[in-house]
C-alpha positions in Angstrom: 25.1 -97.7 -0.7 24.1 -96.9 2.7 21.8 -94.2 3.9 24.8 -92.1 5.0 26.4 -92.3 1.5 23.2 -91.3 -0.2 22.9 -88.3 2.2 26.4 -87.3 1.4 25.7 -87.6 -2.4 22.6 -85.4 -1.9 24.6 -82.8 0.1 27.4 -82.9 -2.5 24.9 -82.4 -5.3 23.3 -79.5 -3.4 26.8 -77.9 -2.9 27.6 -78.3 -6.6 24.3 -76.7 -7.6 24.9 -73.9 -5.1 28.4 -73.3 -6.4 27.2 -73.3 -10.0 24.4 -70.8 -9.0 27.0 -68.6 -7.4 29.2 -68.8 -10.5 26.3 -67.9 -12.8 25.3 -65.0 -10.4 28.9 -63.7 -10.3 29.1 -63.8 -14.1 25.9 -61.8 -14.3 27.1 -59.3 -11.7 30.5 -59.0 -13.5 28.7 -58.2 -16.8 26.5 -55.7 -15.0 29.5 -54.1 -13.4 31.3 -53.9 -16.7 28.3 -52.3 -18.3 28.0 -49.8 -15.4 31.7 -49.0 -15.8 31.3 -48.3 -19.5 28.3 -46.0 -18.8 30.3 -44.2 -16.2 33.3 -43.7 -18.5 31.0 -42.4 -21.2 29.2 -40.0 -18.8 32.6 -38.8 -17.6 33.8 -38.2 -21.2 30.6 -36.4 -22.1 30.7 -34.4 -18.9 34.2 -33.3 -19.7 33.0 -32.1 -23.1 29.9 -30.4 -21.5 32.1 -28.7 -18.9 34.4 -27.5 -21.6 31.5 -26.0 -23.5 30.0 -24.5 -20.4 33.4 -22.9 -19.7 33.5 -21.4 -23.2 29.9 -20.2 -22.8 30.7 -18.5 -19.4 33.8 -16.8 -20.9 31.7 -15.4 -23.8 28.9 -14.4 -21.3 31.5 -12.6 -19.1 32.8 -10.8 -22.2 29.3 -9.8 -23.3 28.4 -8.6 -19.8 31.6 -6.5 -19.7 30.7 -5.0 -23.1 27.1 -4.2 -22.0 28.4 -2.6 -18.8 30.8 -0.4 -20.8 28.0 0.6 -23.2 25.7 1.4 -20.2 28.4 3.6 -18.7 28.6 5.4 -22.1 24.8 5.8 -22.3 24.4 6.8 -18.6 25.1 10.5 -19.3 22.5 10.4 -22.0 19.9 9.2 -19.5 21.0 11.9 -17.1 20.6 14.5 -19.8 17.2 13.2 -20.7 16.1 13.4 -17.1 17.4 17.0 -16.9 15.6 17.8 -20.1 12.3 16.4 -18.9 12.6 18.5 -15.7 13.3 21.6 -17.9 10.3 20.8 -20.1 8.1 20.2 -17.0 9.2 23.6 -15.6 8.6 25.2 -19.0 5.1 23.7 -19.0 4.5 25.0 -15.5 5.7 28.5 -16.5 3.6 28.4 -19.7 0.5 27.6 -17.7 1.2 30.4 -15.3 1.7 32.8 -18.3 -1.5 31.6 -19.9 -3.4 32.2 -16.6 -1.8 35.6 -16.3 -2.7 36.5 -19.9 -6.2 35.2 -19.4 -6.6 37.3 -16.3 -5.1 40.3 -18.1 -7.5 39.8 -21.0 -10.4 39.7 -18.6 -9.3 42.9 -17.0 -8.6 44.5 -20.4 -12.1 43.5 -21.5 -13.6 45.1 -18.4 -11.6 48.2 -18.9 -12.6 48.4 -22.6 -16.3 47.9 -21.6 -16.0 50.6 -19.0 -14.2 52.9 -21.5 -17.0 52.4 -24.0 -19.7 53.1 -21.4 -17.7 56.1 -20.3 -17.6 57.4 -23.9 -21.3 56.9 -24.3 -22.0 58.7 -21.0 -19.6 61.5 -22.1 -21.4 61.8 -25.5 -24.7 61.8 -23.8 -23.7 64.6 -21.4 -21.9 66.5 -24.1 -25.1 66.5 -26.2 -27.1 67.5 -23.2 -24.8 70.4 -22.4 -24.9 71.7 -25.9 -28.7 71.3 -25.9 -29.1 73.1 -22.6 -26.6 76.0 -23.2 -28.1 77.1 -26.6 -31.7 76.2 -26.9 -32.1 78.0 -30.3 -29.2 76.6 -32.0 -30.6 73.5 -33.6 
């Protein structure tokens, strides 16, 4: 064998090793692609189930929200009535305070009048006794 033939054998061996490496690599890539395809198919199946369940959940949520809105519409007049009642109670409290102040002021005036009346009665008794005493000095 000549040097050229040995070189050709080495090149042929290298090409065979290269082709075998590519075959081995392509088999691994093929298995990986198959595995990825299985995972994608499974994710798609589970996503379909998940989307179906989400759709059911959203439908139920919409029904619940509609029901709550109807109940709120029913209760809304109650809240309006409660607001009106609280205003009325507030006004009643204000009027009650005014009345209490008025009664307190009237009571103070009545007390002063009663005091003045008692003083007037005492003065009247005093002067009545003096008049009786000065008009008839022997009458005791």
